[in-house]
Every structure is written in structure tokens, then in C-alpha cells.
C-alpha positions as CSV (number, residue, x, y, z in Angstrom):
1,M,0.0,0.0,0.0
2,M,1.3,3.4,-0.9
3,N,2.0,6.0,1.7
4,A,0.3,9.4,1.5
5,N,1.8,11.6,-1.2
6,P,2.8,15.0,0.2
7,N,2.2,16.6,-3.2
8,I,-1.6,16.0,-3.1
9,P,-3.6,19.0,-1.7
10,D,-5.8,18.3,1.3
11,E,-8.9,19.3,-0.7
12,V,-8.2,16.4,-3.1
13,R,-7.7,13.9,-0.3
14,A,-11.0,15.0,1.3
15,V,-13.0,14.6,-2.0
16,A,-11.4,11.3,-2.8
17,A,-11.7,9.7,0.6
18,D,-14.8,7.6,-0.3
19,G,-13.5,5.5,-3.1
20,T,-16.7,3.5,-3.5
21,Q,-19.0,6.5,-4.1
22,L,-16.3,8.6,-5.9
23,R,-17.3,7.1,-9.3
24,Y,-20.7,8.7,-9.1
25,A,-19.3,12.0,-7.8
26,L,-16.9,12.0,-10.7
27,M,-19.6,11.5,-13.3
28,E,-21.7,14.3,-11.7
29,M,-18.6,16.6,-11.8
30,A,-18.0,15.7,-15.5
31,R,-21.6,16.6,-16.4
32,E,-21.0,20.1,-15.1
33,M,-17.7,20.7,-16.9
34,D,-17.0,21.5,-20.6
35,D,-14.7,19.7,-22.9
36,V,-14.4,16.5,-20.8
37,I,-12.9,13.4,-22.5
38,A,-15.0,10.6,-21.0
39,L,-12.9,7.4,-20.4
40,G,-15.0,6.2,-17.5
41,R,-18.3,4.6,-18.4
42,G,-18.4,1.5,-20.6
43,D,-21.1,2.5,-23.1
44,P,-20.0,2.1,-26.7
45,D,-19.7,5.4,-28.5
46,L,-20.3,3.8,-32.0
47,D,-23.6,4.0,-33.7
48,T,-26.1,1.1,-33.7
49,P,-25.8,-0.6,-37.2
50,P,-28.4,0.8,-39.7
51,H,-30.1,-2.5,-40.4
52,I,-30.9,-2.9,-36.7
53,V,-32.3,0.6,-36.5
54,E,-34.4,0.0,-39.6
55,A,-35.8,-3.2,-38.1
56,A,-37.0,-1.2,-35.1
57,K,-38.5,1.5,-37.3
58,A,-40.3,-1.1,-39.4
59,A,-41.8,-2.8,-36.3
60,I,-43.3,0.5,-35.2
61,R,-44.5,1.4,-38.7
62,D,-46.1,-2.0,-39.2
63,G,-47.8,-2.1,-35.9
64,R,-45.7,-4.9,-34.5
65,A,-44.9,-3.3,-31.1
66,N,-47.5,-4.9,-28.9
67,P,-46.4,-6.6,-25.7
68,T,-44.9,-10.0,-25.9
69,P,-44.8,-13.0,-23.5
70,V,-42.6,-12.2,-20.5
71,K,-39.8,-14.5,-21.8
72,G,-39.7,-12.7,-25.1
73,M,-40.8,-13.1,-28.7
74,A,-40.7,-16.7,-29.9
75,A,-38.8,-15.8,-33.0
76,L,-36.1,-14.0,-31.0
77,R,-35.7,-16.8,-28.5
78,E,-35.4,-19.3,-31.3
79,A,-32.8,-17.1,-33.0
80,I,-30.8,-16.7,-29.7
81,A,-30.8,-20.4,-29.2
82,D,-29.7,-21.1,-32.8
83,H,-26.9,-18.5,-32.3
84,M,-25.7,-19.9,-28.9
85,R,-25.6,-23.5,-30.3
86,A,-23.7,-22.4,-33.4
87,V,-21.3,-19.8,-31.9
88,N,-21.0,-20.8,-28.2
89,G,-21.5,-24.6,-28.5
90,L,-24.3,-24.5,-25.9
91,P,-26.9,-27.3,-26.2
92,V,-29.9,-25.1,-25.8
93,G,-33.3,-24.6,-27.4
94,A,-35.9,-21.8,-27.1
95,D,-37.2,-23.2,-23.8
96,N,-33.7,-22.5,-22.3
97,V,-33.8,-18.9,-23.3
98,M,-35.4,-15.7,-22.1
99,T,-34.9,-12.0,-23.0
100,T,-34.1,-9.5,-20.2
101,T,-34.1,-5.7,-19.9
102,G,-30.4,-5.5,-20.4
103,G,-27.6,-7.8,-19.1
104,Q,-27.9,-6.4,-15.6
105,E,-31.4,-7.5,-15.2
106,G,-30.4,-11.0,-16.4
107,L,-27.8,-11.1,-13.6
108,F,-30.3,-9.8,-11.0
109,L,-33.0,-12.3,-12.0
110,A,-30.6,-15.3,-12.0
111,I,-29.3,-14.4,-8.5
112,Q,-32.8,-13.9,-7.1
113,A,-34.0,-17.2,-8.6
114,L,-31.0,-19.2,-7.3
115,I,-29.5,-17.7,-4.2
116,D,-31.2,-18.1,-0.8
117,P,-30.2,-16.2,2.4
118,G,-26.9,-17.4,3.7
119,D,-25.8,-19.0,0.4
120,E,-22.3,-18.2,-0.6
121,I,-21.4,-17.2,-4.2
122,L,-17.8,-17.1,-5.3
123,V,-17.0,-13.9,-7.2
124,P,-13.7,-13.0,-8.9
125,D,-11.9,-10.0,-7.5
126,P,-11.9,-7.3,-8.9
127,R,-15.5,-7.3,-10.2
128,Y,-18.3,-5.0,-11.4
129,S,-20.2,-3.7,-8.4
130,S,-23.6,-4.6,-9.8
131,Y,-22.9,-8.1,-8.8
132,D,-22.6,-7.0,-5.2
133,D,-26.0,-5.3,-5.1
134,A,-27.8,-8.3,-6.7
135,I,-26.2,-10.8,-4.2
136,R,-26.9,-8.6,-1.2
137,R,-30.6,-8.2,-2.1
138,A,-30.9,-12.0,-2.3
139,G,-29.4,-12.4,1.2
140,G,-26.4,-14.1,-0.3
141,C,-22.8,-13.9,0.9
142,M,-20.1,-12.9,-1.6
143,V,-16.8,-14.7,-1.3
144,S,-13.9,-13.2,-3.3
145,V,-11.6,-15.3,-5.5
146,P,-8.4,-13.5,-6.2
147,T,-6.9,-12.8,-9.6
148,N,-3.7,-11.0,-10.4
149,R,-2.0,-8.9,-13.1
150,V,0.9,-11.4,-13.7
151,E,-1.7,-13.9,-14.9
152,A,-3.6,-11.2,-16.8
153,F,-6.4,-11.7,-14.3
154,N,-7.1,-15.2,-15.6
155,L,-9.2,-17.1,-13.0
156,E,-7.5,-20.2,-11.6
157,A,-9.3,-23.4,-10.6
158,D,-7.1,-23.8,-7.5
159,A,-8.1,-20.4,-6.3
160,V,-11.8,-21.2,-6.9
161,E,-11.5,-24.5,-5.0
162,A,-9.7,-22.9,-2.1
163,A,-12.6,-20.5,-1.6
164,I,-15.3,-23.2,-1.4
165,T,-17.0,-23.9,1.9
166,P,-20.0,-26.0,2.9
167,A,-22.2,-22.9,2.3
168,S,-20.9,-22.4,-1.3
169,K,-23.8,-22.6,-3.9
170,A,-22.6,-20.8,-7.0
171,L,-19.6,-19.4,-8.8
172,L,-19.7,-16.3,-10.9
173,I,-17.4,-16.1,-13.9
174,V,-17.0,-12.9,-16.0
175,T,-15.2,-13.4,-19.3
176,P,-14.0,-11.1,-20.7
177,S,-13.9,-9.2,-17.5
178,N,-15.1,-5.8,-16.5
179,P,-13.0,-4.2,-15.2
180,T,-9.8,-6.2,-15.9
181,A,-10.3,-6.9,-19.6
182,G,-8.9,-10.4,-18.8
183,I,-10.4,-13.6,-20.2
184,V,-10.7,-17.0,-18.6
185,T,-9.0,-19.2,-21.0
186,E,-10.3,-22.6,-22.2
187,D,-7.8,-24.6,-20.2
188,R,-8.7,-22.8,-17.0
189,L,-12.5,-23.1,-17.7
190,R,-12.1,-26.9,-18.2
191,A,-10.3,-27.1,-14.8
192,I,-12.9,-24.9,-13.2
193,A,-15.7,-27.0,-14.7
194,D,-14.2,-30.1,-13.0
195,V,-14.3,-28.2,-9.7
196,A,-17.9,-27.1,-10.2
197,I,-19.0,-30.6,-10.9
198,R,-17.2,-32.1,-7.9
199,H,-18.5,-29.6,-5.5
200,N,-22.0,-29.3,-7.1
201,L,-21.7,-25.6,-7.8
202,I,-24.1,-23.6,-10.1
203,V,-22.0,-21.5,-12.5
204,I,-23.3,-18.1,-13.6
205,V,-21.2,-16.8,-16.5
206,D,-21.4,-13.3,-17.8
207,E,-20.3,-13.3,-21.4
208,I,-21.5,-9.8,-22.4
209,Y,-18.1,-8.9,-23.9
210,G,-17.6,-12.4,-25.5
211,K,-17.4,-11.1,-29.1
212,I,-14.9,-8.4,-28.2
213,V,-11.8,-10.5,-27.8
214,Y,-8.4,-9.5,-29.2
215,E,-6.0,-11.6,-31.3
216,P,-4.7,-14.2,-30.6
217,W,-7.1,-14.9,-27.8
218,R,-10.5,-16.7,-28.2
219,H,-13.7,-16.7,-26.2
220,F,-14.9,-20.1,-24.8
221,S,-18.2,-20.9,-23.1
222,I,-18.0,-23.1,-20.1
223,G,-21.6,-24.2,-20.6
224,S,-20.5,-26.1,-23.7
225,L,-18.5,-28.6,-21.6
226,P,-19.8,-32.1,-20.7
227,G,-21.8,-32.0,-17.5
228,M,-22.1,-28.2,-17.4
229,A,-25.3,-27.4,-19.4
230,E,-27.5,-28.5,-16.4
231,R,-25.6,-26.3,-14.0
232,T,-24.7,-23.2,-16.1
233,I,-26.6,-19.9,-16.5
234,T,-25.1,-17.9,-19.4
235,L,-25.7,-14.1,-19.5
236,D,-25.3,-12.0,-22.6
237,A,-26.8,-8.9,-24.3
238,F,-26.8,-7.0,-27.5
239,S,-25.5,-3.8,-25.9
240,K,-21.7,-4.1,-26.3
241,T,-21.4,-6.2,-29.4
242,Y,-23.9,-4.1,-31.5
243,A,-23.5,-0.7,-29.7
244,M,-27.1,-1.1,-28.4
245,T,-26.6,-0.1,-24.7
246,G,-29.7,2.2,-24.7
247,W,-31.9,-0.4,-26.3
248,R,-31.9,-2.5,-23.0
249,C,-32.2,-5.9,-24.5
250,G,-30.3,-8.9,-23.0
251,Y,-30.8,-12.6,-22.8
252,V,-30.1,-15.6,-20.6
253,A,-29.6,-19.3,-21.5
254,A,-30.2,-21.7,-18.6
255,P,-31.9,-25.0,-17.7
256,A,-35.6,-24.7,-18.4
257,D,-36.6,-24.8,-14.7
258,V,-34.3,-21.8,-14.0
259,I,-35.8,-19.9,-16.9
260,E,-39.3,-20.5,-15.5
261,A,-38.2,-19.3,-12.1
262,M,-36.6,-16.1,-13.5
263,A,-39.7,-15.5,-15.7
264,R,-42.0,-15.6,-12.6
265,I,-39.9,-12.8,-11.0
266,K,-39.8,-10.8,-14.2
267,Q,-43.5,-11.1,-14.7
268,V,-44.2,-9.2,-11.4
269,T,-41.4,-6.7,-11.7
270,T,-40.4,-5.3,-15.1
271,G,-42.5,-7.4,-17.4
272,P,-41.4,-8.2,-21.0
273,V,-38.6,-6.4,-22.7
274,A,-39.8,-3.5,-24.9
275,T,-41.1,-5.1,-28.1
276,V,-39.3,-2.6,-30.4
277,S,-36.0,-3.5,-28.7
278,Q,-36.7,-7.2,-29.3
279,W,-37.2,-6.7,-33.0
280,A,-33.9,-4.8,-33.0
281,G,-32.3,-7.7,-31.2
282,L,-33.7,-10.2,-33.7
283,A,-32.2,-8.1,-36.5
284,A,-28.8,-8.0,-34.7
285,I,-28.4,-11.7,-34.0
286,S,-29.9,-13.0,-37.2
287,G,-28.7,-10.3,-39.6
288,P,-25.3,-9.6,-41.2
289,Q,-22.4,-9.8,-38.7
290,D,-19.9,-7.6,-40.6
291,C,-20.6,-4.8,-38.1
292,V,-19.2,-7.0,-35.3
293,S,-15.8,-7.5,-37.0
294,A,-15.7,-3.8,-38.1
295,Y,-16.3,-2.6,-34.5
296,L,-13.6,-5.1,-33.2
297,K,-11.1,-3.7,-35.7
298,I,-11.9,-0.1,-34.4
299,Y,-11.5,-1.2,-30.8
300,T,-8.2,-3.1,-31.6
301,E,-6.7,0.1,-33.1
302,R,-7.9,2.2,-30.1
303,R,-6.5,-0.4,-27.7
304,G,-3.0,0.0,-29.3
305,V,-3.1,3.8,-28.9
306,L,-4.3,3.6,-25.3
307,L,-1.6,1.0,-24.3
308,D,1.1,3.2,-26.0
309,G,-0.1,6.1,-23.9
310,L,-0.1,4.1,-20.7
311,D,3.4,3.0,-21.4
312,R,4.4,6.6,-21.7
313,M,2.7,7.3,-18.4
314,G,4.7,4.5,-16.7
315,F,1.6,2.5,-15.8
316,A,1.7,-1.3,-15.6
317,Y,-1.3,-3.3,-16.7
318,G,-2.5,-6.9,-17.2
319,E,-2.8,-7.7,-20.9
320,P,-6.3,-6.5,-22.0
321,R,-7.5,-9.6,-23.9
322,G,-11.1,-8.7,-24.3
323,G,-13.7,-6.0,-23.6
324,L,-13.5,-2.3,-23.7
325,F,-11.2,-1.3,-20.9
326,V,-7.7,-1.3,-19.6
327,W,-7.1,-2.1,-15.9
328,A,-4.0,-0.1,-15.1
329,D,-1.7,-0.1,-12.1
330,C,-0.9,3.6,-11.2
331,S,1.3,2.9,-8.2
332,S,4.4,4.1,-10.1
333,T,3.0,7.7,-9.7
334,G,2.9,7.5,-5.9
335,I,-0.7,8.7,-6.1
336,H,-3.7,6.7,-4.9
337,A,-6.2,5.9,-7.6
338,T,-9.0,7.8,-6.0
339,E,-6.9,11.0,-5.8
340,L,-5.5,10.5,-9.2
341,S,-9.0,10.1,-10.8
342,Y,-10.1,13.3,-9.1
343,L,-7.0,15.2,-10.2
344,L,-7.2,14.0,-13.8
345,L,-10.8,15.2,-14.1
346,K,-10.3,18.5,-12.3
347,E,-7.0,19.5,-14.0
348,A,-6.9,17.6,-17.3
349,R,-10.6,17.2,-17.9
350,V,-10.2,13.4,-18.4
351,L,-12.7,11.1,-16.7
352,I,-11.5,7.7,-15.5
353,F,-12.6,5.5,-12.7
354,P,-10.6,4.5,-9.6
355,G,-10.1,0.8,-8.9
356,T,-11.9,1.1,-5.5
357,A,-15.2,1.2,-7.5
358,F,-14.5,-2.5,-8.3
359,G,-13.2,-3.8,-5.0
360,D,-11.9,-2.2,-1.8
361,A,-8.4,-3.7,-2.3
362,W,-7.7,-1.9,-5.6
363,R,-6.5,1.5,-4.5
364,E,-3.6,1.4,-6.9
365,Y,-5.6,0.7,-10.0
366,V,-7.7,2.7,-12.4
367,R,-10.1,1.6,-15.2
368,I,-9.8,3.4,-18.5
369,T,-12.1,2.8,-21.4
370,M,-11.2,3.0,-25.1
371,L,-14.6,4.4,-26.1
372,E,-13.4,7.6,-27.8
373,P,-12.0,8.1,-31.3
374,I,-8.2,7.6,-31.7
375,D,-7.4,11.3,-31.9
376,T,-9.4,11.9,-28.7
377,L,-7.5,9.1,-27.0
378,R,-4.2,10.6,-28.0
379,E,-5.4,14.0,-26.7
380,A,-6.4,12.4,-23.4
381,V,-2.9,11.0,-23.0
382,E,-1.3,14.4,-23.7
383,R,-3.7,16.1,-21.1
384,M,-2.9,13.5,-18.4
385,L,0.9,13.5,-18.7
386,P,1.5,17.0,-17.3
387,V,-0.8,16.3,-14.3
388,L,1.1,13.1,-13.6
389,D,4.4,15.0,-13.8
390,R,3.1,17.7,-11.4
391,Y,2.0,15.3,-8.7
392,R,4.0,12.1,-8.9
393,L,6.5,11.3,-6.3
């Protein structure tokens, strides 16, 4: 742990003291400032592909926007099942699929359906904080499973097994990861599957960034392995892959009884996903996929620019193998991540998030997105460098 940096003004220390809530305070500050380069939130900045937008318009124009069954349109569920069989190798049919109001609702419904008060769920550390909220509201207990930069935050089967207790019910896997941009590789997933089967664990796997994976790495779905289909809940959404964050359309693949339990909760809470968004999702998953490869090419180029900039800043990082972020170690500056995030927004007008937003132990890390054009990313680096030079030890 770093000692206090005498170069940091007391005002900055006071504002940055609450690392958990600082993320929201930074976003509020950014909204009130001009000319901010936003490298904090994870919403794609690219446009939704035109054929998806046109499908939604046509649904409205043709009067096809009436409410659907709570699990979603039959045609969309069939298309999702076809896609997950072909692309992910999951042995699922339409009865194993339901649509959700974004990926976060899918996670919430799965946790509410599966976790009882006192149940333990193993969660990789660091992790996206929405998982914490869902688990707490179900009365579950979160048990952290450590990952590390040397391994590019690749989850290890031994670490999972070491965290298991008699109260363990489920394991959460996030691949590619938010915030680390690490992936869980196929060899590790095979070993983790053996652990899950031996200890009778349910596996909830968040694959929302599964189509944003950088060469030479590949995405692999644990639910495709023998003995795993009956114990795996796979979460995904259209938001990241197709730049559809605001459309709020996700989906879950799981055993049919789990889908039924989730649907009962959804029926009395949010109801079915907006019909227009479902038609857009159908166009996304069953239409041309050249937009996916085009977007990945853009993100790959941006990733290279951002990593070059972080090298100039003297930051270390685990290799970002997938997703839309870099999880960077800022300890070389001698500035805590909370203080650094505040200083970069206030003095450089660059918004990034401190690592404490993703786990209390990560005071020396920041999450930086690549969701700006390349020239803007270069400008962000040039803005940040003088601030680092001014305050670093």
C-alpha cells in the first residue's frame, strides 16, 4: 500500500476519501464541466448498425410493437438459441432462453432465482459492483476469489477450490472481465468445470463482452463442456457487441426450470422487454455480422493507442485480452487511484474511474475505457501527462 503523497492537496484527499462513491461523484462533476474526455463509463460510442435501427422502425411502422410474452418473442428466443448453439456450442433450445431488460437484469433475475439467504457465491476479484448489489438483495454472501496482473487476471481453478466452503452454492465467472479486460482461457475453464461438478456448484457466467476479444485470444463458453449445461446460466446482451446499450435488450440461457423461475420474477417486476428492442435484437443476432468484425477492428486500433499512452505514463497493466477497458496499475506515480482520478478530471478534464469502485483492495488501479476516437484518446494522454508529472513522487 502506498504512503500518503505530500504533493496531493488536502482538498483532493477529502473529496477522494470515499472510493466506493467517488465514481458517481466524478460522473456528476464531469456533467457540469466543458470539454471533458470521458474514459470512465463503458457504453460504446459507436452507432447502432443501420439494419438494426431500420428493423425497429419497421416494427413501429407496421404495428408490431404490442407486448410479448414475458420470456420474449418466440422468433427472438429461437434465434438466440440457434446462435448460442452455433457460436458458443451451448446445447440449448428456445425453452432454455429468455430475454431480459439488459444484461444487468439478467444477472439480477438469476441471483434472485438461485440464491437463498446465507448461500455463498464465489466472485472473482476485482468485479463489477452490480454483482454485489444483486447478491446482497438476495441475502447471499459474496466470497472473493483473487486474480492478479501477472496472470492477466485469468481465473485459476485452484483459487476457486480454495474459496469453497459447505455454504458455497454458486460461482460467478465474468469473461471477458469488467474491469480487468482479462479472459478466462479454455484450459482454465475446463479445470474450473471439474471443480464445479465435484462440488455441485451452479455456474453463472457473464459473457457480455464475449465477441470483443483481441487476437490471438479466443472466447470459450464453459456451458458447452460435458456435465455443465445443467448447472450453467449464461448471461449476454446486444449492448456491447452491437452498440445497443440504450436499447436495453439482453438474454439468458439456462436450464428450463431456471428460466421458469426467472420469468416468474420478471412477470411481477419489469414485465417483458420493450417489443421494439426485441425486434432490433432479432435483426442484430440473425442479420449480417460484418458490423461485429468492423467494430472489433476499431477497438483493436484504439487499444493499441491507449496502451502506448499508458506505457508513456509509466503504468503497468494486465494484458487486455477482451472487452472495452484497460485495468492499469498507477502505483508508479505514488498517487492513490482515488486521488489520481479526481486530479485528472479537475486539471486535465479526463474522466477515468478509480479501482476502488470495483473492490476495496484496488487502491492502486484505475479503469480506463477505449470508447473515444483515436485522436481523442491521443489528446487524453497528452492532457494527463502534465498532471502526472506535477504530482507524482
